[in-house]
Every structure is written in structure tokens, then in C-alpha cells.
BANU-848700 format. One record per residue: residue in three letters; x, y, z of N, C-alpha, C, O in turn. Coordinates in steps of 0.2 Angstrom, whole numbers, plus 2048, in hexadecimal, padded with zeros to 3 digits. Layout:
<sites>
ALAXYZXYZXYZXYZ
...
</sites>
This chain:
<sites>
MET5BAEA5DDB5BEEA7DD75C2EAADDC5C1EB0DDD
ALA5C9EA7DE05CBEABDE55CEEB3DE55CFEB6DDF
ARG5CEEB7DE95CFEBDDE85D7EBDDE95DAEB8DEC
ARG5DAEC3DE55E1EC4DE55E3EC5DEC5DEEC6DF0
ALA5E7EC6DEE5EAEC9DF45E8ED1DF45E4ED3DF8
SER5ECED5DEF5EAEDBDED5E3EDEDF05E2EE2DF4
GLN5DFEDADEE5D9EDADEE5D5ED8DF65CFEDADF8
MET5D9ED5DFA5D7ED3E005D4EDBE045D5EE1E02
PRO5D2ED9E095D1EDFE105D7EE1E135D9EDCE15
ALA5DBEE5E135E2EE6E165E0EEAE1C5DCEEEE1B
VAL5E4EEAE215E5EF0E265EDEF0E2B5F1EECE2E
MET5EDEF7E2A5F5EF8E2E5F5EF7E345F1EF9E38
VAL5FAEF3E365FDEEFE3C601EF5E3F602EFAE3B
ARG604EF5E4560CEF8E45610EF2E4A60FEF0E4F
ARG615EF1E46619EECE4A61EEEDE4F620EF3E4E
GLU621EEAE53623EEBE5862AEF0E5862BEF3E5D
ASP62CEF1E52632EF6E5162EEFBE4F632EFFE4D
GLY627EFDE4F625F02E4E622F04E4861EF08E48
ALA624F01E43625F02E3A61CEFFE3861AEF9E3A
LEU617F03E34611F00E33614EFDE2D618EFEE29
GLN60DEF7E2D60FEF1E29607EEEE27603EEBE2B
VAL606EEFE20600EECE1D5FFEE5E1D603EE1E1B
ARG5F9EE3E225F7EDDE225F0ED9E205EBEDAE23
ARG5F0ED5E185EBED2E165E9ECFE1B5ECECCE1F
LEU5DFECFE1A5DCEC9E1D5D6EC6E185D2EC8E14
SER5D7EC0E1C5D3EBEE145CCEBCE195CCEBDE1F
THR5C5EBBE145C0EBDE165BDEB8E1C5B8EB8E20
TRP5C4EB1E195C1EACE205C4EAFE275C1EAEE2D
ALA5CAEB3E265CCEB6E2D5C7EBBE305C7EBAE36
ARG5C3EBFE2D5BFEC4E2E5BAEC0E315B9EC1E37
ARG5B6EBCE2F5B1EB7E2E5B1EB4E375ACEB3E3B
TRP5B7EB2E385B8EADE3E5BBEB3E455BDEB1E4A
GLY5BBEBAE445BDEBFE485C4EBFE485C6EC4E4C
VAL5C8EBBE455D0EBBE455D3EC1E445D9EC3E46
ARG5CDEC5E3F5D2ECDE3D5D4ED1E435D9ED3E44
ARG5CFED1E485D0ED4E4E5D5ED2E525D8ED7E55
LEU5D6ECCE525DBEC9E565E3ECBE535E8ECDE57
LEU5E2ECBE4D5EAECAE4A5EBED2E495F1ED4E49
THR5E5ED8E485E9EDFE475E7EE1E4F5E6EE7E4F
SER5E8EDEE545E9EE0E5C5EFEE5E5A5F3EE4E55
ARG5EFEE9E5E5F8EEDE605FAEE9E66600EE8E68
ALA5F4EE6E6B5F8EE2E705FCEDAE6D5F8ED7E6A
PRO602ED7E6F606ED4E6D601ECDE71602EC7E6E
ALA5FDECDE755FAEC6E7A5F3EC5E755EFEC0E77
ALA5F0EC9E705EAEC9E6E5ECEC7E665E8EC3E63
ARG5F3EC8E635F6EC6E5E5F7EBDE5F5F5EB9E5B
ALA5FBEBEE655FCEB6E655F6EB2E685F6EACE69
THR5F0EB6E695E9EB3E6B5E5EB0E625E0EACE61
GLY5E9EB3E5E5E5EB5E575EBEAEE555E9EA9E51
VAL5F1EAEE585F4EA8E535F2EA0E555F2E9CE51
VAL5F0EA1E5D5EDE9BE5F5E7E9AE5D5E6E93E5D
VAL5E0E9EE5B5DAE9DE585DBE99E535D7E94E53
LEU5E1E9BE4D5E2E97E465E4E92E495E1E8DE47
ALA5E9E90E4D5ECE8BE4D5E6E87E4F5E5E82E4C
GLY5E1E87E545DBE82E565D7E81E515D4E7CE51
LEU5D7E85E4C5D1E85E475D5E81E425D2E7DE40
LEU5DCE81E415DFE7CE3B5DFE75E3F5DEE70E3C
THR5E0E75E455E0E6EE495D9E6BE475D9E66E45
VAL5D1E6FE495CBE6CE485CCE6AE3F5CAE64E3D
LEU5CEE6DE3C5CCE6CE345D1E65E345D0E61E30
VAL5D7E64E375DCE5FE365D7E58E375D6E53E32
GLU5D5E58E3E5D0E54E415CAE51E3D5C8E4BE3D
LEU5C6E57E3A5C2E54E365C4E51E315C0E4CE2F
PHE5C8E52E2D5CBE50E275CEE48E275CEE44E23
SER5D1E48E2F5D5E42E315D1E3FE325D2E3AE2D
HIS5CBE3EE375C9E3AE3A5C4E35E395C0E36E35
TYR5C5E2EE3C5C3E28E375BAE28E365B7E26E32
THR5B9E2DE3C5B1E2FE3D5ADE2FE345A8E2DE32
PHE5B2E33E305B2E35E2A5B5E33E245B5E36E1E
PHE5B6E2DE265B9E28E205B3E23E1E5AFE20E21
VAL5B4E23E175B0E1EE135B1E17E135B6E15E10
TYR5ADE12E165AEE0BE165A8E07E115A8E01E11
ARG5A4E0AE1059FE07E0D59AE0CE0859BE12E0A
ALA594E0CE03590E10E0058BE0BE0158BE05E02
ASP585E10E0257CE0CDFF57DE0CDF857DE12DF5
VAL57EE06DF457DE07DEE576E04DEB573DFFDED
ARG573E08DE656CE07DE356CE05DDC571E05DD7
GLY567E04DDC565E03DD4569DFEDCF569DFFDC9
ASN56CDFADD2571DF4DCE56EDEDDCE56DDEADD3
LEU56EDEBDC756CDE6DC7570DE0DC5571DDADC7
LEU574DE3DC057ADDFDBC580DDFDC2582DDADC4
LEU582DE3DC4588DE6DC9587DE4DCF582DE6DD2
SER58ADDFDD258BDE0DDA58CDE6DDD58EDEBDD9
ALA58ADE7DE3589DEEDE7591DF0DE9593DF6DE9
SER595DE9DEB59CDE9DEC5A1DECDE45A6DF0DE5
ARG59FDE9DDF5A2DEBDDB5A1DF2DD85A6DF5DD5
ILE59CDF4DDA59BDFCDD859FE01DDC5A1E06DD9
TYR59FDFFDE45A3E02DE75A9E03DE85ACE07DEA
GLU5ACDFCDE55B4DFCDE35B6E00DDD5BAE03DDC
ALA5B1DFEDD85B2E04DD25B2E0CDD55B6E10DD2
SER5AEE0DDD95AFE13DDC5B5E16DDD5B6E1BDDB
GLN5BAE13DE05BFE13DE35BEE19DE85C0E1FDE6
ILE5BAE19DEE5BAE1DDF25BAE19DF95B6E1CDFD
ASP5BEE14DFB5BDE11E015C4E13E055CAE11E04
THR5C2E15E0B5C6E18E0E5C7E1FE0E5CBE22E12
PHE5C4E22E095C5E28E075C2E2DE0F5BEE2BE13
SER5C4E33E0F5C2E36E145BBE3BE0E5BCE3EE09
ILE5B6E3BE125AFE3EE105B0E46E0D5ACE49E0A
PHE5B5E49E0F5B6E4EE0C5B9E4DE075B9E52E04
TRP5BDE48E045C2E48DFE5BEE47DF75C0E49DF2
ILE5B8E43DF95B5E41DF45AFE44DF15AAE45DF4
GLU5B2E47DEB5AFE49DE55A9E46DE05ACE42DDC
PRO5A3E46DE259EE44DDE59FE42DD85A0E3CDD7
GLU59EE48DD459FE48DCD5A4E44DCA5A4E42DC4
VAL5AAE43DCF5B1E3EDCA5B0E38DCB5B3E34DC8
VAL5ABE36DD15A8E2FDD45A6E2DDCD5A8E29DC9
GLU59FE31DCC59AE31DC759FE2EDC25A0E28DC1
ARG5A1E33DBE5A4E32DB95A9E29DB85A8E25DB4
ARG5ACE29DBE5AFE23DBE5ACE1DDBE5B0E18DBC
LEU5A5E1CDC05A1E16DC059FE18DBA59EE12DB7
GLU59DE1DDB6599E1EDB159FE18DAA59CE16DA5
GLU5A5E18DAC5AAE15DA85A9E0DDA75ACE09DA3
LEU5A3E0BDAD5A3E03DAB59DE04DA7598E07DA8
PRO5A0DFEDA159BDFDD9D594DFBD9E58FDFBD9A
TYR592DFADA458CDF8DA7588DFDDA9582DFCDA8
VAL58CE04DAB588E07DAE588E0EDA958DE11DA8
ARG581E10DA857EE16DA4580E1CDA8585E20DA8
SER57BE1CDAE580E22DB257EE20DB957BE1BDBB
ALA581E26DBD582E24DC4583E2DDC6586E32DC4
THR57FE2ADCC57EE2FDD257FE30DD757CE2CDDA
VAL585E35DDB587E33DE0587E38DE6587E3EDE5
HIS586E37DED581E3DDF2587E39DF7588E33DF8
CYS58AE3FDFB58DE3EE0058BE43E0558BE49E03
ALA58AE3FE0E589E43E1158DE41E1958FE3CE1A
LEU58DE47E1C590E46E2458DE3FE28587E3DE28
PRO590E3DE2B599E3DE2B59CE37E265A2E37E25
ASN599E34E2359DE2FE1D598E2BE19599E26E16
ARG592E2EE1858FE2AE14590E2BE0D594E30E0B
VAL58EE28E0958EE27E03588E23DFF586E1EE00
GLU585E27DFB57FE24DF7581E23DEF584E27DEC
ILE580E1CDED581E1DDE557DE1BDE357BE16DE6
VAL579E1EDDC574E1BDD9576E1BDD2577E1FDCF
VAL575E13DD0578E12DC9570E11DC456BE10DC7
GLN572E12DBE56CE11DB9572E0CDB4577E0DDB2
GLU56FE06DB4574E00DB1572E00DA956DE03DA7
ARG575DFEDA6572DFDD9D56FDF7D9D571DF2DA1
VAL568DF4D9A565DEFD98568DEBD93567DEDD8D
PRO56ADE7D9456FDE2D8F567DDFD8A562DDDD8D
VAL568DE0D83564DDBD82564DD6D7A560DD3D76
ILE56DDD8D7856FDD3D75575DCFD7757ADD2D79
LEU574DCAD7557CDC6D7757DDC3D6F57ADC0D6B
TRP584DC9D70586DC8D6A58FDC3D6A594DC4D6E
ARG58FDBFD65594DBAD65598DBDD5E596DBED59
THR59FDBDD615A2DBED5B5AADBCD5C5ACDBBD62
ASP5AEDBAD575B5DB9D5A5B9DBAD5E5BEDB5D5F
GLN5B8DC1D635B9DC4D6A5B9DC0D705BDDC0D75
GLY5B3DBFD6F5AFDBCD735A8DBDD725A5DBED6D
VAL5A5DBCD7959BDBDD7A59CDC4D7E5A1DC5D82
TYR595DC8D7C596DCCD7F58DDCED8058ADCDD7C
TRP58BDD0D86584DD4D87583DDBD84585DDFD88
VAL580DDED7E580DE3D7B577DE7D7D572DE4D7D
ASP578DEED7F572DF2D8156FDF4D7A571DF2D75
GLY56ADF8D7B567DFBD7556BDFFD7256AE01D6C
GLU571E02D75574E09D7157AE04D6E57DE07D6A
GLY57DDFDD6F582DFAD6C587DF9D7158DDF6D70
ILE585DFCD7658CDFCD7E58CDF4D7F587DF0D7F
ALA595DF2D7E595DEAD7F598DE9D8459CDEDD86
MET597DE4D89597DE2D91599DDCD91595DD8D8E
ARG59EDD9D945A1DD2D9659ADD1D99597DD5D9D
PRO598DC9D98590DC8D9C595DC4DA459BDC1DA5
LEU590DC7DA7591DC5DAD58DDBFDB158BDBFDB7
GLY58BDBCDAC589DB5DAD583DB5DAA582DB9DA5
GLU57CDAFDAB578DADDA6572DB2DA756FDB3DAC
LEU570DB5DA156BDBADA1565DB9D9B565DBBD95
PRO561DB6D9D55ADB2D9A558DB8D94559DBED96
GLY555DB7D8E550DBBD8C556DC0D86553DC4D83
LEU55BDBED85560DC3D8255EDC1D7955BDBCD79
VAL55FDC5D7555FDC3D6D566DC1D6C56ADC3D70
ARG568DBBD6756EDBAD66570DBDD5F56EDBDD5A
LEU575DBFD61578DC3D5957FDBFD56584DBFD59
GLU57FDBCD51586DB8D4F589DBCD4A588DBDD44
ASP58FDBCD4E593DC2D4B59ADBED4959FDC1D4C
SER59CDBAD455A2DB4D475A8DB8D465ADDB6D48
ARG5A9DBED425AEDC3D405B0DC8D435B5DCBD44
GLY5A9DCBD475A9DD0D4B5A8DD5D455AADDBD47
ASP5A6DD5D405A4DDBD3C5A0DE0D3F5A2DE6D3E
ALA59BDDFD42596DE5D45599DE9D49595DEDD4C
ALA5A2DE9D4C5A2DEBD505A5DF3D4D5A5DF5D48
VAL5A6DF7D535A8DFDD505AFDFFD565B1DFBD5A
GLU5B1E05D565B6E07D5A5B4E07D625AFE09D64
GLY5B9E04D665B8E02D6B5B5DFDD6F5B5DFDD75
GLY5B2DF7D6A5B2DF2D6A5AADF0D6B5A8DEBD6B
ASN5A6DF5D6C5A0DF6D6B59CDF2D6359FDF1D5E
LEU594DF1D65591DEFD60590DF4D5C591DF9D60
ASP58EDF6D5658CDFED51585DFED52581DFAD4F
PRO584E04D5757FE05D59577E04D56572E02D58
ALA579E06D4E575E03D48573DFDD4756DDFBD46
ILE578DFAD49574DF1D48571DEFD5056BDECD51
ALA574DF1D54570DF1D5B569DF3D5A564DEFD5A
ALA568DFAD58560DFDD5555BDF8D51555DF8D51
GLY561DF4D4C55DDF1D4655BDECD4B555DEAD4A
VAL55FDE9D5055BDE2D53556DE2D55552DDED54
VAL556DE9D5B551DECD6054BDEBD5C546DE7D5D
GLY54CDF0D55547DF1D53544DEBD4E53EDEDD4C
VAL547DE6D4C545DE0D4A540DDBD5053BDD8D4F
ARG542DDCD5453FDD8D5A537DDBD5C532DD7D5D
GLN538DE1D5C532DE4D5D52BDE3D59525DE3D5B
LEU52FDE2D52529DDFD4C529DD7D4F524DD5D51
LEU52EDD5D4E52DDCDD4F531DCBD56537DC9D58
PRO52CDCBD5A530DC8D62533DC2D61537DC0D64
GLU531DBED5C533DB6D5C53ADB5D5953DDB0D59
THR53CDBBD56544DBAD54549DBBD5854ADC0D5B
VAL54CDB5D5954FDB6D5F557DB5D5D55BDB4D61
LEU559DB4D5555FDB1D52560DB7D4E55BDB8D4B
PHE565DBBD4C569DC0D4956FDBDD48572DBAD4C
ASN56FDBFD3F578DBFD3C57BDC4D3B578DC9D38
TYR583DC4D3B584DCBD3858BDC9D34590DC6D37
ASN58ADCBD2D593DCBD2B594DCFD2558EDD2D24
ARG598DD1D2259ADD7D1F597DD9D19596DDED16
ALA596DD2D17593DD2D1058CDD2D1058ADD3D0A
TYR587DD1D14580DCFD1657CDD4D1B576DD5D1B
GLY583DD7D1F580DDBD2457BDD6D2A57CDD0D2D
LEU575DD9D2A572DD7D3256DDD1D2E56BDD2D28
GLN56DDCCD31567DC8D2C563DC4D31566DC2D37
PHE55DDC2D3155ADBED34553DBBD30551DBDD2B
VAL552DB6D3454BDB2D33545DB1D34544DADD39
THR541DB3D32538DB5D34536DAED37537DA9D34
PRO534DAFD3A52DDA9D3E52CDA5D3652DD9ED36
GLU52ADA8D31526DA6D2B52EDA1D2952DD9DD24
LYS532DA1D2A538DA0D2753ADA3D2153CDA0D1C
VAL539DACD2153BDADD1C542DB2D1D542DB7D22
GLN549DB2D1A54FDB4D1954FDBAD1A54CDBCD14
VAL550DBFD1D54EDC6D1D557DC8D1D55BDC4D20
VAL55ADCED1B560DCFD1855FDD8D1A55BDDBD17
LEU562DDAD1E561DE2D1F568DE6D20568DECD22
GLY56DDE3D1D574DE7D1A575DE8D21572DE6D26
ASP57CDEFD2057DDF1D24579DF8D29574DF9D27
GLY57CDFBD2D578DFED33576E04D2F572E07D32
GLN577E06D28573E0CD2656EE0CD2356CE09D1F
GLU56AE11D26563E11D2655FE0CD28559E0BD26
MET563E0AD2F55EE03D31556E04D32552DFFD31
ALA555E0BD3554EE0BD36548E0BD31542E09D32
HIS54CE0ED2D548E0DD26547E08D23542E07D1F
LYS54DE03D2554BDFCD21547DF9D24544DF5D21
ILE546DFAD2A542DF5D2F53BDF7D2E536DF3D2E
ARG53ADFFD2B533E00D29531DFDD2352CDFBD23
VAL535DFCD20535DFAD17533DF2D1852FDEFD15
PHE537DEFD1C538DE7D1D531DE7D2052DDE4D1D
ASP52CDEAD27527DEBD27521DE9D2351DDE5D23
ALA522DEFD1E51EDF0D1951CDEBD13517DE9D10
VAL524DE8D12523DE2D0D520DDCD1151CDD8D0F
ARG522DDBD1551FDD3D19519DD6D1A515DD1D18
ARG514DDBD1C50EDDAD1C509DDDD15503DDDD14
ARG50FDDED11509DDDD0950ADD6D07506DD2D04
ILE511DD3D09511DCAD0650CDC8D0B508DC4D07
ALA50ADC9D10506DC5D144FEDC7D124FADC2D12
GLU4FDDCFD0F4F6DCED0B4F7DCBD064F1DC8D05
GLU4FBDC9D024F9DC7CFD4FBDBFCFC4FADBCCF6
GLY4FCDBDD024FDDB6D02501DB2CFE500DADCFC
ARG508DB5CFD50CDB2CFA511DAFCFE511DB1D04
THR515DAACFD51BDA9CFF521DA9CFC522DA8CF6
VAL526DACD0252BDAFCFE532DAAD03530DA6D07
GLN538DACD0153EDA9D04543DAED06548DACD0A
LEU543DB4D02547DBAD05546DC0D02546DC2CFD
ILE547DC4D08546DCDD0854CDCED0954EDCCD0F
ASP550DD1D05556DD5D05554DDED04551DE1D00
LEU557DE0D0A556DE7D0855EDEBD0955FDF1D0C
ARG561DE6D06568DEBD07568DF1D0356BDF6D04
TYR564DF0CFD563DF8CFA55BDF8CFA557DF5CF8
MET55CDFFCFD554E01CFF550E01CFA54BDFECF9
ASP553E07CF654EE09CEF54DE03CEA54AE05CE5
GLU54FDFCCEB54EDF7CE754DDF0CED550DEBCEC
PRO54ADF1CF0549DEBCF4547DE2CF2542DE1CEE
TYR54ADDECF3549DD8CEF546DD1CF2549DCECF6
VAL542DD1CF053CDCCCF153DDC5CEF53BDC5CE9
ARG53EDC1CF053EDB9CEC53ADB4CEF539DAECED
</sites>
């Protein structure tokens, strides 16, 4: 915290008319030896102090304005989805002096991109900037009436940047699984990921307001999981029911887990 003027060191100096005057000195001035020059009774010494201050200010202005310290590129690492040029553009540091760049501000700016989970920015003289990003990993291709999106395991939606193989499809024609901000309900995303861990062969899911999350097992069994409430528990119940059916050698067509207290099997 800056010290108040009344708390700064002060000295008494005699003006040319003979009157005494209190002159307060900053720590910076004392460290650079300007104090002795400014408090000297000799007019020549005081003039020298002014010249020294002017010289220091000139050096600072040169440092802040010389092209050597201006940023024209950055070393971008960790990016797979986004190009280095797009990340650099989003950082908004082009042609900025290295002295004016605040790494924390740039990090927050980059983390506003839906593709970026986290960002770390390092600056070094004369004009070096390193940007390290951790991108989100799309696992779902979510199709709604508003468009098609990549979605990660937390439900964060991203506009596709091209073809990305291996994504699970989620058909949601009315966008019923959307939450505020246009993202996918995190519970639904977790449900898709959880089912995939049990049944890697399952590549297609459907969602609507009436039945919630639905899919068909490799054994052609229709499974209804309902909305996102208690999704992790529903998946555990589904796994237990599936295993029991296999042990009993039964053939079923439907497993409805919308009401967990009364799973329906037909």
C-alpha cells in the first residue's frame, strides 16, 4: 500500500528567500541518491537533482516505448483443437509492450473460450510471451434444433472446428437437455460418459423431455434413464439389472429407470 504523504520522510530546506520549507521524499528518491541532491543548499546541486530525475524519466519512457519490448508473437503450447494463431489473437496482446501485459488478465481472457479449460501465461524480457493451454476434450456430438456441438464430459458445448472421430452422438431435436448458457446438462453428459464406460459399443443416445436419456444396448434392449437426477445411481442400478438378466438368461425389450424405486423391466 502506498504511504501517505504525511508518513513519508521529510527534510527541512531553506529557500532562496531564507524561509524554511518541509520537503517530503519518496523511498525511490532516497534509494537513488536524489535526496542528497534535492536537499542540498547549493542551487547547482539542486539543479543536478532535477537533471537526474529527468534522465531517469527519459530512461523509463524509452523502456516502455522502444520496439524491442513490444510483443509480436507468443510461444503457444498444449493446443490441439485451436490453432496457435487463434489463441494468440484471443490473448489480445499483439503490439503491446511487455511491461503492460498482465498475465492474470490474459489467462482469464483465454479461459473465456469454450475450448480452453485453463491457461497459464508467462512473460520475460525483452518481449517473450509463453502461453500454455489445457483444452477441453470433446466426447459427445450433440445435435439440437439450434445446431451441432462438441461437448466435453462436464457438459461444456463448443462449435465444431472440423471432423473429430470417435464422438458419441446425442440426438436432442428440441434441445431439451440444454441448460442456461447453451451448454448440455452436466448430469446428462455424465450419464452418457457413464454408460459408455459400461458399454463402449453404445454410440448413439437420444434425449427428450418425456423420457429423458435413452439408448439401445448391443443386445437390442431399450433403456430409459429419465432426466439427470441421480444419474450415477441410475447407471449403477442399470448395471445390476443388466447383469441379473444375463445370469437368468432372460430376454427383455425394455429397462425403464425413470423411477428408481420401481425399475420397470419388460
